[in-house]
PLY file of the C-alpha trace (Angstrom):
ply
format ascii 1.0
element vertex 256
property float x
property float y
property float z
element edge 255
property int vertex1
property int vertex2
end_header
44.04 75.88 -18.08
42.58 75.95 -21.62
38.84 75.53 -21.45
38.77 72.32 -23.28
36.61 69.41 -22.14
38.78 66.54 -22.79
38.40 63.16 -21.14
40.97 61.40 -23.34
42.55 58.41 -21.51
39.74 58.39 -18.67
37.95 55.20 -18.00
34.33 55.59 -17.25
31.51 53.45 -16.21
27.77 54.64 -16.75
25.22 52.29 -15.01
22.19 52.01 -17.16
24.16 53.68 -19.83
22.81 51.90 -22.84
19.39 53.56 -23.06
17.53 56.72 -22.05
19.24 59.37 -20.31
22.20 57.00 -19.75
22.69 56.59 -23.21
22.89 60.33 -23.80
25.54 60.51 -21.13
27.45 57.51 -22.70
27.51 59.39 -25.97
28.67 62.67 -24.59
31.61 60.85 -22.84
32.69 59.15 -25.69
32.53 62.27 -27.85
34.93 63.94 -25.11
37.30 61.06 -25.50
36.56 58.68 -22.74
36.55 55.05 -22.90
33.00 54.00 -21.65
31.68 50.78 -20.21
27.88 50.58 -19.66
26.13 47.93 -17.42
22.69 46.33 -16.97
20.84 43.47 -15.72
20.29 42.36 -19.27
22.27 42.26 -22.79
21.93 45.69 -24.46
23.53 47.58 -27.39
25.51 50.51 -26.05
26.47 53.51 -28.44
29.23 52.73 -30.98
32.64 52.69 -29.18
31.32 51.88 -25.71
31.21 48.25 -24.22
28.51 46.60 -22.23
28.65 44.33 -19.03
25.96 42.55 -17.21
25.58 43.52 -13.59
22.88 43.87 -11.22
23.91 47.08 -9.48
21.74 46.33 -6.47
23.90 43.14 -5.67
27.28 44.01 -3.96
29.06 40.82 -5.28
27.89 41.63 -8.95
29.15 45.20 -8.45
32.44 44.09 -7.05
33.03 41.76 -10.14
32.24 44.34 -12.42
34.59 47.02 -11.01
37.32 44.33 -10.65
36.75 43.27 -14.16
37.19 46.83 -15.47
40.32 47.59 -13.58
41.78 44.27 -14.73
41.10 45.08 -18.30
41.79 48.79 -18.50
44.13 49.25 -15.38
41.99 52.06 -13.95
38.62 53.58 -13.23
38.51 57.30 -13.45
34.71 58.23 -13.71
31.53 56.53 -12.39
27.98 57.82 -13.42
25.46 56.39 -11.15
22.49 56.72 -13.55
20.49 53.39 -13.21
17.19 54.19 -11.60
13.63 54.83 -12.21
10.20 53.85 -10.68
6.69 53.08 -12.01
3.70 54.99 -10.83
2.23 53.58 -7.73
0.43 55.27 -4.85
2.15 54.95 -1.38
-0.79 53.70 0.35
-1.19 50.65 -1.93
2.27 49.79 -2.97
3.80 46.80 -0.99
6.83 46.88 1.11
8.75 44.61 -1.21
7.90 47.24 -4.22
9.28 50.11 -1.90
12.40 48.03 -1.07
13.15 47.57 -4.86
12.72 51.21 -5.61
14.88 52.32 -2.97
17.48 49.66 -3.57
17.64 50.65 -7.23
17.66 54.44 -6.85
19.79 54.75 -3.74
21.53 51.61 -2.51
22.88 50.75 -5.86
24.60 54.01 -6.09
26.13 53.63 -2.83
27.46 49.95 -3.75
28.95 51.14 -7.03
30.56 54.22 -5.34
32.09 52.12 -2.64
33.63 49.75 -5.30
34.88 52.59 -7.30
36.29 54.57 -4.35
38.36 51.92 -3.29
40.12 51.79 -6.90
40.02 55.56 -7.02
41.62 56.21 -3.61
44.83 54.33 -4.85
45.13 56.23 -8.08
47.30 59.27 -8.15
44.67 61.00 -10.24
41.70 59.98 -7.91
38.44 59.93 -9.56
35.08 61.52 -10.11
31.60 59.98 -9.09
28.52 61.60 -10.52
25.15 60.64 -9.30
22.10 61.14 -11.39
19.36 62.52 -9.09
16.18 64.21 -9.71
13.87 67.28 -9.09
11.82 64.69 -7.15
14.40 64.99 -4.51
13.35 68.44 -3.96
9.63 68.70 -4.17
6.66 66.33 -3.39
6.50 63.29 -5.75
2.91 61.85 -5.46
2.72 58.52 -7.04
6.45 57.96 -6.89
6.91 58.61 -3.28
9.57 56.06 -2.55
11.53 57.39 -5.81
11.47 60.85 -4.43
12.52 59.78 -1.01
15.38 57.69 -2.68
16.72 60.60 -4.74
16.59 62.90 -1.82
18.79 60.25 -0.03
20.87 60.27 -2.99
21.57 64.06 -2.60
22.45 63.68 0.89
24.52 60.76 0.09
26.31 62.78 -2.49
27.39 65.57 0.18
28.44 62.79 2.84
30.80 61.02 0.41
32.21 64.19 -0.82
33.32 64.99 2.59
34.59 61.45 3.48
36.33 60.61 0.26
38.11 64.07 -0.57
40.66 65.13 -1.51
41.19 61.94 -3.90
37.53 61.54 -5.13
35.08 64.19 -6.08
31.42 63.39 -5.74
28.53 65.38 -7.17
25.08 64.89 -8.23
22.76 66.23 -11.11
19.14 66.96 -10.08
17.52 66.14 -13.48
14.19 67.68 -14.52
12.15 66.53 -17.52
13.88 64.82 -20.38
12.77 63.80 -23.78
13.54 60.02 -24.46
11.90 57.69 -27.10
9.46 56.85 -24.39
8.40 60.19 -23.37
5.18 60.62 -25.25
3.98 56.99 -24.20
4.77 57.93 -20.54
2.93 61.17 -20.56
-0.07 60.03 -22.71
0.91 61.46 -25.95
2.44 64.43 -27.93
-0.19 66.86 -27.03
0.16 66.29 -23.44
3.97 66.66 -23.70
3.60 69.94 -25.50
1.36 71.20 -22.83
3.88 70.24 -20.05
6.63 71.91 -21.90
4.78 75.17 -21.92
5.10 75.18 -18.01
8.90 74.86 -18.34
10.74 78.29 -18.30
12.99 77.26 -21.05
10.01 76.08 -23.13
10.86 72.49 -23.53
12.15 69.24 -22.06
15.97 68.64 -21.96
17.67 66.45 -24.65
19.42 63.65 -23.23
22.81 65.07 -24.44
22.26 68.12 -22.42
22.29 66.01 -19.16
25.44 64.26 -20.65
27.25 67.63 -21.10
26.84 68.43 -17.43
28.19 64.95 -16.50
31.06 65.29 -18.81
31.76 68.86 -17.17
31.57 67.36 -13.62
33.92 64.43 -14.74
36.45 66.66 -16.15
39.39 68.82 -14.87
37.15 71.92 -15.45
35.28 70.80 -12.43
38.43 70.18 -10.29
37.17 72.22 -7.44
33.47 71.14 -7.67
32.62 68.45 -5.04
29.65 68.07 -2.90
27.46 69.93 -5.27
23.84 69.34 -6.53
23.69 70.64 -10.27
20.09 71.59 -11.12
19.42 70.72 -14.84
15.73 71.31 -15.05
15.22 74.11 -17.53
14.43 76.78 -14.91
12.28 74.61 -12.68
8.60 73.90 -12.42
6.12 76.66 -12.30
4.00 76.70 -9.25
0.41 75.50 -9.89
-1.27 78.57 -8.68
0.74 80.72 -10.92
-0.32 78.53 -13.89
-3.95 78.71 -12.82
-3.82 82.35 -12.36
-2.13 82.90 -15.83
-4.40 80.29 -17.70
-7.60 80.96 -15.72
-8.23 77.36 -15.14
-6.64 74.23 -13.95
-3.64 72.70 -15.93
-4.61 70.19 -18.43
0 1
1 2
2 3
3 4
4 5
5 6
6 7
7 8
8 9
9 10
10 11
11 12
12 13
13 14
14 15
15 16
16 17
17 18
18 19
19 20
20 21
21 22
22 23
23 24
24 25
25 26
26 27
27 28
28 29
29 30
30 31
31 32
32 33
33 34
34 35
35 36
36 37
37 38
38 39
39 40
40 41
41 42
42 43
43 44
44 45
45 46
46 47
47 48
48 49
49 50
50 51
51 52
52 53
53 54
54 55
55 56
56 57
57 58
58 59
59 60
60 61
61 62
62 63
63 64
64 65
65 66
66 67
67 68
68 69
69 70
70 71
71 72
72 73
73 74
74 75
75 76
76 77
77 78
78 79
79 80
80 81
81 82
82 83
83 84
84 85
85 86
86 87
87 88
88 89
89 90
90 91
91 92
92 93
93 94
94 95
95 96
96 97
97 98
98 99
99 100
100 101
101 102
102 103
103 104
104 105
105 106
106 107
107 108
108 109
109 110
110 111
111 112
112 113
113 114
114 115
115 116
116 117
117 118
118 119
119 120
120 121
121 122
122 123
123 124
124 125
125 126
126 127
127 128
128 129
129 130
130 131
131 132
132 133
133 134
134 135
135 136
136 137
137 138
138 139
139 140
140 141
141 142
142 143
143 144
144 145
145 146
146 147
147 148
148 149
149 150
150 151
151 152
152 153
153 154
154 155
155 156
156 157
157 158
158 159
159 160
160 161
161 162
162 163
163 164
164 165
165 166
166 167
167 168
168 169
169 170
170 171
171 172
172 173
173 174
174 175
175 176
176 177
177 178
178 179
179 180
180 181
181 182
182 183
183 184
184 185
185 186
186 187
187 188
188 189
189 190
190 191
191 192
192 193
193 194
194 195
195 196
196 197
197 198
198 199
199 200
200 201
201 202
202 203
203 204
204 205
205 206
206 207
207 208
208 209
209 210
210 211
211 212
212 213
213 214
214 215
215 216
216 217
217 218
218 219
219 220
220 221
221 222
222 223
223 224
224 225
225 226
226 227
227 228
228 229
229 230
230 231
231 232
232 233
233 234
234 235
235 236
236 237
237 238
238 239
239 240
240 241
241 242
242 243
243 244
244 245
245 246
246 247
247 248
248 249
249 250
250 251
251 252
252 253
253 254
254 255
């Protein structure tokens, strides 16, 4: 097989694919030749060449209507990227049960609902399909201030391996454990460019990821180049996070 990442003729759905990391994923899939549909709870302008549908991915009926509509229009669904997610900062002791329900619903249950709907289509396709879950390094380490989010992403990693077992050989299911990524909101989120620069110095590769770098991993997992990759958790975090005790020892003081 030539080492050519070509998704021509593939129909791909990227949840939350009109902004942030999802937008980067959408752009890369388009560059690789895929037809891409993004979705979200509100109107949005996706990258040129993609189309956008309204859908609350936490609602089973809304998801079913979305997938049915895609198949009716395009005749197939080959790739799903469960990217929708996120969480505001909230201490676990102070956040309400309703808040935690919403965070887990968005970051875990939505991926299950979308995957179930997609799997029903993919199992009947001769070519099967590929499902990619956008997880986080928060699944792998403590996540103070976003505890429910970290727990949901840990659940998403576990869900990935279970679905890969249940749905093979027709459907491959993988996850990307994403680290820090630069988006238009990065400086505001972390308190300014100076703070972002300090954070980036703690990353082995010296910088946060570009959204396109997450997109390239997703495109690989969606492609035939990854035909024997299923149930995998691909770390895309620039080498990981430096242990605090090493940072303190090297800088002779607390991180700022």
